Backbone as JSON, one array per atom type, in Angstrom:
{
  "sequence": "MAERNKAIPAAYLFFEKDGKYLIARRVNTGYQDGVYQVPAGHVDEGELPSEAAVREGMEEVGATINPKDLALFHVSYRPKHDNTDNRVDFFFKVSKWKGEIVNAEPHKCDDLKWVSLDKLPKNMTLHIKEAFRGLKEQTFYKEIDFSLLKKNGLYTLK",
  "N": [[0.84, -1.18, 0.0], [0.52, 2.2, -0.81], [2.23, 4.96, 0.72], [0.55, 7.45, 2.62], [-0.04, 10.83, 1.65], [1.57, 13.51, 3.25], [1.09, 16.31, 3.33], [1.99, 19.66, 4.12], [0.1, 22.17, 5.55], [-0.41, 25.68, 4.92], [-1.17, 29.1, 5.68], [-1.98, 32.16, 4.1], [-1.99, 35.71, 3.96], [-3.55, 38.2, 2.17], [-3.52, 41.28, 2.46], [-5.58, 43.96, 1.66], [-5.79, 47.29, 0.64], [-7.12, 50.21, -0.49], [-6.87, 49.34, -3.16], [-4.33, 48.31, -3.19], [-1.79, 45.93, -2.19], [-0.34, 44.33, 0.65], [3.03, 43.54, 1.01], [5.93, 41.71, 2.08], [9.43, 41.65, 2.68], [11.54, 38.93, 3.0], [13.96, 38.06, 5.51], [16.83, 36.73, 7.16], [15.73, 34.14, 7.51], [16.47, 31.83, 6.29], [15.16, 30.75, 4.17], [14.58, 31.65, 1.02], [15.48, 34.31, 1.47], [15.52, 37.87, 1.09], [13.57, 38.01, -0.76], [10.24, 38.84, -1.73], [7.1, 38.23, -0.12], [3.89, 37.52, 1.31], [2.27, 38.21, 4.51], [2.28, 35.24, 6.42], [2.04, 31.75, 7.42], [2.67, 28.45, 8.82], [0.03, 26.09, 9.34], [-0.8, 25.24, 12.49], [-0.8, 22.19, 14.5], [-4.04, 21.02, 15.24], [-5.22, 23.38, 14.54], [-7.23, 25.44, 12.42], [-7.0, 26.5, 8.94], [-8.02, 29.16, 8.64], [-7.86, 30.09, 11.25], [-5.11, 30.02, 11.62], [-4.39, 32.01, 9.79], [-5.51, 34.3, 10.99], [-4.03, 34.34, 13.37], [-1.39, 34.64, 12.36], [-1.63, 37.14, 11.16], [-1.74, 38.84, 13.38], [0.71, 38.18, 14.67], [2.71, 38.8, 12.72], [2.16, 41.34, 11.55], [0.72, 42.84, 13.36], [-2.07, 43.04, 13.16], [-5.47, 42.81, 14.03], [-7.78, 40.5, 13.21], [-11.04, 39.68, 12.31], [-12.31, 36.5, 11.93], [-14.5, 36.24, 10.22], [-14.08, 38.16, 8.35], [-12.26, 37.23, 6.58], [-11.58, 36.14, 3.3], [-11.43, 33.38, 1.45], [-9.63, 32.95, -1.43], [-7.96, 31.54, -3.09], [-6.31, 28.43, -3.61], [-3.46, 26.41, -3.46], [-1.3, 23.76, -4.56], [1.79, 22.3, -3.89], [4.28, 20.06, -4.87], [6.7, 18.04, -3.12], [9.83, 19.51, -3.29], [12.17, 20.28, -2.28], [14.05, 20.07, 0.79], [11.84, 19.93, 2.38], [8.37, 18.97, 2.88], [5.47, 18.1, 0.78], [3.17, 20.72, -0.05], [0.19, 22.46, 0.88], [-1.45, 25.3, 0.21], [-3.31, 27.96, 1.53], [-4.95, 30.81, 0.57], [-5.95, 33.87, 1.72], [-7.91, 36.74, 1.35], [-8.06, 39.91, 2.86], [-9.73, 42.78, 3.82], [-10.46, 44.26, 5.9], [-9.59, 45.08, 9.15], [-8.38, 45.47, 12.52], [-6.27, 47.83, 14.1], [-2.98, 49.21, 13.5], [-1.02, 48.51, 10.67], [2.09, 47.1, 11.09], [5.6, 46.3, 11.07], [5.98, 43.66, 12.76], [7.82, 41.68, 13.12], [10.74, 42.32, 12.8], [13.11, 40.9, 12.74], [12.7, 38.94, 10.9], [11.77, 40.17, 8.68], [12.6, 42.75, 6.47], [11.49, 44.77, 5.0], [8.43, 46.28, 4.42], [5.67, 46.88, 2.47], [3.11, 48.52, 0.47], [1.69, 47.51, -2.56], [0.51, 47.75, -5.96], [-1.4, 45.5, -8.06], [-0.36, 45.61, -10.63], [2.22, 46.39, -10.24], [3.94, 44.59, -9.01], [6.86, 43.32, -7.38], [9.7, 41.82, -9.05], [11.25, 40.03, -7.62], [9.84, 37.86, -6.0], [8.36, 35.26, -4.09], [7.65, 32.19, -5.76], [5.15, 30.79, -5.39], [3.61, 32.81, -4.29], [3.58, 34.7, -6.34], [2.09, 33.2, -8.16], [-0.3, 33.0, -6.74], [-1.08, 35.7, -6.68], [-1.51, 35.96, -9.41], [-3.67, 34.2, -9.6], [-5.53, 35.65, -8.09], [-5.86, 37.91, -9.7], [-6.77, 36.75, -12.11], [-8.92, 35.39, -11.22], [-8.74, 32.67, -10.56], [-9.3, 29.82, -8.82], [-7.86, 27.52, -8.0], [-4.59, 26.09, -8.14], [-2.07, 23.99, -9.33], [1.21, 23.74, -8.64], [3.5, 22.54, -10.52], [6.23, 20.15, -11.04], [7.7, 20.96, -13.33], [7.38, 23.76, -13.44], [8.52, 24.45, -11.0], [11.17, 23.57, -11.42], [11.88, 25.17, -13.62], [12.01, 27.63, -12.38], [14.17, 27.33, -10.76], [13.77, 26.08, -8.3], [13.62, 23.44, -7.68], [15.34, 21.23, -5.85], [16.01, 18.65, -5.22], [17.79, 15.56, -5.52]],
  "CA": [[0.0, 0.0, 0.0], [1.29, 3.44, -0.89], [2.18, 5.82, 1.91], [-0.33, 8.6, 2.45], [0.57, 12.15, 1.53], [1.63, 14.28, 4.51], [1.27, 17.71, 2.92], [2.0, 20.67, 5.18], [-0.75, 23.31, 5.18], [0.01, 27.03, 5.32], [-2.18, 30.14, 5.44], [-1.4, 33.4, 3.6], [-2.88, 36.86, 4.06], [-3.44, 39.25, 1.17], [-4.13, 42.5, 2.99], [-5.9, 44.87, 0.57], [-6.19, 48.63, 1.07], [-7.11, 51.19, -1.59], [-6.4, 48.7, -4.39], [-2.94, 47.86, -3.06], [-1.61, 44.74, -1.35], [0.81, 44.35, 1.54], [4.06, 42.53, 0.81], [7.02, 41.77, 3.05], [10.67, 41.02, 2.19], [12.1, 37.97, 3.96], [15.35, 38.23, 5.91], [17.27, 35.89, 8.28], [14.87, 32.98, 7.72], [17.08, 30.66, 5.68], [14.35, 30.34, 3.02], [14.34, 32.72, 0.06], [15.72, 35.64, 2.03], [15.66, 38.91, 0.07], [12.46, 37.85, -1.68], [8.97, 39.29, -1.16], [5.9, 37.41, -0.05], [2.85, 38.17, 2.11], [2.22, 37.6, 5.84], [1.87, 33.84, 6.28], [2.65, 30.79, 8.32], [2.14, 27.09, 8.83], [-1.15, 25.79, 10.15], [-0.36, 24.4, 13.6], [-1.63, 21.03, 14.86], [-5.28, 21.38, 15.91], [-5.62, 24.71, 14.11], [-7.79, 25.54, 11.08], [-6.3, 27.5, 8.14], [-8.48, 30.53, 8.95], [-7.3, 30.44, 12.57], [-3.69, 30.31, 11.39], [-4.32, 33.32, 9.12], [-5.78, 35.33, 12.01], [-2.86, 34.35, 14.27], [-0.24, 35.2, 11.64], [-1.87, 38.57, 10.99], [-1.34, 39.51, 14.62], [2.13, 37.95, 14.93], [3.62, 39.38, 11.74], [1.93, 42.76, 11.22], [-0.04, 43.51, 14.41], [-3.47, 43.25, 12.76], [-6.52, 41.98, 14.64], [-8.7, 40.15, 12.12], [-12.21, 38.87, 12.6], [-12.32, 35.42, 10.94], [-15.59, 36.46, 9.25], [-13.6, 39.11, 7.34], [-11.34, 36.53, 5.68], [-12.2, 35.59, 2.09], [-10.56, 32.43, 0.76], [-9.74, 33.22, -2.86], [-7.09, 30.7, -3.89], [-5.65, 27.3, -2.96], [-2.48, 25.81, -4.37], [-0.6, 22.55, -4.11], [3.17, 22.2, -4.38], [4.9, 18.8, -4.48], [8.02, 18.12, -2.47], [10.83, 19.92, -4.28], [13.38, 20.58, -1.51], [14.13, 19.2, 1.95], [10.57, 19.95, 3.1], [7.34, 18.1, 2.3], [4.45, 18.67, -0.09], [2.51, 21.89, 0.56], [-1.14, 22.92, 0.5], [-1.46, 26.71, 0.61], [-4.62, 28.62, 1.56], [-4.75, 32.25, 0.4], [-7.09, 34.64, 2.18], [-7.91, 38.19, 1.16], [-8.68, 40.61, 3.98], [-9.8, 44.22, 3.57], [-10.92, 44.89, 7.14], [-8.88, 44.62, 10.34], [-8.18, 46.51, 13.54], [-4.86, 48.07, 14.41], [-2.12, 49.74, 12.44], [-0.09, 47.53, 10.11], [3.48, 47.37, 11.45], [6.51, 45.17, 10.95], [6.08, 43.1, 14.11], [8.91, 40.71, 13.13], [11.86, 42.89, 12.04], [14.18, 39.91, 12.63], [12.35, 38.08, 9.77], [11.28, 41.01, 7.58], [13.31, 44.03, 6.46], [10.75, 45.75, 4.22], [6.98, 46.08, 4.38], [5.14, 47.96, 1.63], [1.87, 48.31, -0.27], [1.91, 47.56, -4.01], [-0.65, 47.42, -6.79], [-1.24, 44.26, -8.82], [0.45, 45.82, -11.83], [3.57, 46.83, -9.87], [4.54, 43.59, -8.12], [8.29, 43.17, -7.64], [10.12, 40.58, -9.71], [11.8, 39.12, -6.61], [8.73, 37.42, -5.17], [8.31, 33.81, -4.08], [6.88, 31.67, -6.88], [3.75, 30.49, -5.06], [2.92, 34.08, -4.06], [3.33, 35.21, -7.7], [0.99, 32.41, -8.73], [-1.54, 33.38, -6.03], [-1.47, 37.02, -7.21], [-2.09, 35.68, -10.73], [-4.99, 33.64, -9.32], [-6.39, 36.75, -7.66], [-6.13, 38.76, -10.87], [-7.52, 35.99, -13.11], [-10.01, 34.72, -10.5], [-8.5, 31.24, -10.62], [-9.36, 29.38, -7.44], [-6.93, 26.44, -7.66], [-3.4, 25.97, -8.99], [-1.05, 23.01, -8.97], [2.54, 24.2, -9.05], [4.1, 21.25, -10.83], [7.69, 20.05, -11.06], [8.31, 21.72, -14.42], [7.41, 25.17, -13.04], [9.51, 24.54, -9.92], [12.49, 23.44, -12.04], [12.08, 26.36, -14.45], [12.32, 28.75, -11.49], [15.34, 26.97, -9.95], [13.35, 25.74, -6.93], [13.68, 22.0, -7.46], [16.71, 20.99, -5.38], [16.2, 17.25, -4.87], [18.65, 14.81, -6.46]],
  "C": [[0.89, 1.24, 0.0], [1.14, 4.26, 0.39], [1.3, 7.03, 1.63], [0.47, 9.9, 2.41], [0.5, 12.87, 2.88], [1.9, 15.74, 4.2], [1.15, 18.64, 4.11], [1.12, 21.84, 4.74], [-0.17, 24.63, 5.69], [-1.1, 28.01, 4.94], [-1.46, 31.45, 5.1], [-2.43, 34.51, 3.63], [-2.56, 37.89, 2.98], [-4.22, 40.44, 1.69], [-4.35, 43.45, 1.82], [-6.39, 46.19, 1.15], [-6.04, 49.57, -0.12], [-6.53, 50.6, -2.88], [-4.96, 48.24, -4.36], [-2.87, 46.71, -2.06], [-0.3, 44.83, -0.56], [1.76, 43.21, 1.2], [5.2, 42.77, 1.79], [8.25, 41.05, 2.49], [11.29, 40.19, 3.31], [13.57, 38.29, 4.25], [15.63, 37.29, 7.1], [16.4, 34.67, 8.54], [15.5, 31.69, 7.2], [16.29, 30.13, 4.49], [14.01, 31.56, 2.18], [14.44, 34.11, 0.68], [15.97, 36.64, 0.89], [14.53, 38.91, -0.94], [11.17, 38.25, -0.97], [7.93, 38.18, -1.13], [4.87, 38.18, 0.76], [2.89, 37.56, 3.52], [1.61, 36.19, 5.76], [2.5, 32.98, 7.36], [2.01, 29.42, 8.21], [0.89, 27.01, 9.7], [-0.68, 24.83, 11.23], [-1.31, 23.22, 13.83], [-2.86, 21.5, 15.63], [-5.85, 22.73, 15.51], [-6.21, 24.63, 12.7], [-7.01, 26.59, 10.28], [-6.73, 28.93, 8.45], [-7.95, 30.99, 10.3], [-5.82, 30.78, 12.45], [-3.52, 31.69, 10.74], [-4.52, 34.44, 10.13], [-4.58, 35.47, 12.94], [-1.66, 35.01, 13.6], [-0.41, 36.69, 11.4], [-1.44, 39.37, 12.21], [0.17, 39.39, 14.83], [3.05, 38.74, 13.99], [3.42, 40.87, 11.5], [1.03, 43.48, 12.22], [-1.5, 43.77, 14.11], [-4.4, 42.28, 13.5], [-7.58, 41.76, 13.57], [-9.84, 39.31, 12.67], [-12.24, 37.76, 11.54], [-13.41, 35.59, 9.88], [-15.17, 37.42, 8.13], [-12.57, 38.49, 6.39], [-12.13, 35.99, 4.48], [-11.2, 34.68, 1.4], [-10.73, 32.64, -0.74], [-8.9, 32.27, -3.71], [-6.5, 29.6, -3.01], [-4.64, 26.76, -3.96], [-1.83, 24.6, -3.71], [0.78, 22.54, -4.74], [3.75, 20.86, -3.94], [6.25, 19.05, -3.82], [9.06, 18.43, -3.54], [12.15, 20.32, -3.61], [13.37, 19.69, -0.27], [12.88, 19.25, 2.84], [9.56, 19.07, 2.36], [6.46, 18.83, 1.29], [3.74, 19.79, 0.67], [1.1, 22.09, -0.01], [-1.25, 24.32, 1.07], [-2.86, 27.31, 0.45], [-4.39, 30.13, 1.56], [-6.04, 32.99, 0.73], [-6.89, 36.12, 1.87], [-8.61, 38.8, 2.36], [-8.59, 42.11, 3.71], [-10.21, 44.99, 4.82], [-10.19, 44.25, 8.32], [-8.8, 45.78, 11.31], [-6.7, 46.62, 13.82], [-4.11, 48.59, 13.2], [-1.18, 48.63, 11.97], [1.34, 47.98, 10.42], [4.32, 46.13, 11.17], [6.76, 44.64, 12.36], [7.19, 42.05, 14.23], [10.1, 41.23, 12.33], [13.05, 41.93, 11.91], [13.92, 38.93, 11.47], [11.93, 38.86, 8.52], [12.02, 42.34, 7.61], [12.64, 45.08, 5.58], [9.29, 45.33, 4.15], [6.42, 47.21, 3.55], [3.86, 47.52, 0.94], [2.16, 48.47, -1.76], [0.62, 47.22, -4.75], [-0.36, 46.14, -7.58], [-0.37, 44.43, -10.05], [1.87, 46.29, -11.52], [4.21, 45.88, -8.86], [6.03, 43.48, -8.41], [8.61, 41.85, -8.31], [10.63, 39.56, -8.7], [10.7, 38.78, -5.58], [8.7, 35.89, -5.21], [7.32, 33.31, -5.13], [5.41, 31.45, -6.51], [2.95, 31.75, -4.73], [2.62, 34.75, -5.41], [2.12, 34.51, -8.31], [-0.33, 32.74, -8.04], [-2.01, 34.77, -6.48], [-2.08, 36.85, -8.6], [-3.5, 35.11, -10.57], [-5.98, 34.7, -8.89], [-6.83, 37.59, -8.87], [-7.04, 38.05, -11.88], [-8.73, 35.27, -12.53], [-9.95, 33.21, -10.69], [-8.41, 30.72, -9.19], [-8.29, 28.37, -7.07], [-5.79, 26.37, -8.67], [-2.5, 24.86, -8.45], [0.27, 23.52, -9.53], [3.37, 22.94, -9.27], [5.63, 21.33, -10.9], [8.32, 20.9, -12.15], [8.41, 23.2, -14.07], [8.44, 25.39, -11.92], [10.93, 24.49, -10.49], [12.83, 24.68, -12.86], [12.5, 27.55, -13.62], [13.46, 28.43, -10.52], [15.01, 26.56, -8.52], [13.36, 24.25, -6.65], [15.11, 21.65, -7.1], [16.96, 19.53, -4.98], [17.05, 16.55, -5.93], [17.97, 13.54, -6.87]]
}
């Protein structure tokens, strides 16, 4: 019998304000440092993706989010392509929160800024680029396959 997939779930927050989206540049994490993504994190054991999104919003940018204000707009799947496992990513759009957006993790983020969909930086993590494409094209699901991972230099397994 084949072993069951043990994909790791993660939740991502696409904060939207005045037609712009919040992005953060990674630093000191050991994974794609110097590259932009959005506030995000793994879904902890016993936690739902929406709960992880709410938690990460507070931890990373100081935002208090009502779970009812989260709108799931995209889901993606990435196969194992490095020393981590398969990934299932849940992307939530949020346009309403309490508190001022701040860089609450300066040891993991060295730049926080608002950008429009047509002015996204080139140095952005692949799955975030694909989620922004999903947002723009209203595509709910995307499988990021090996060929796309290899094309972008992200497949590191031998």
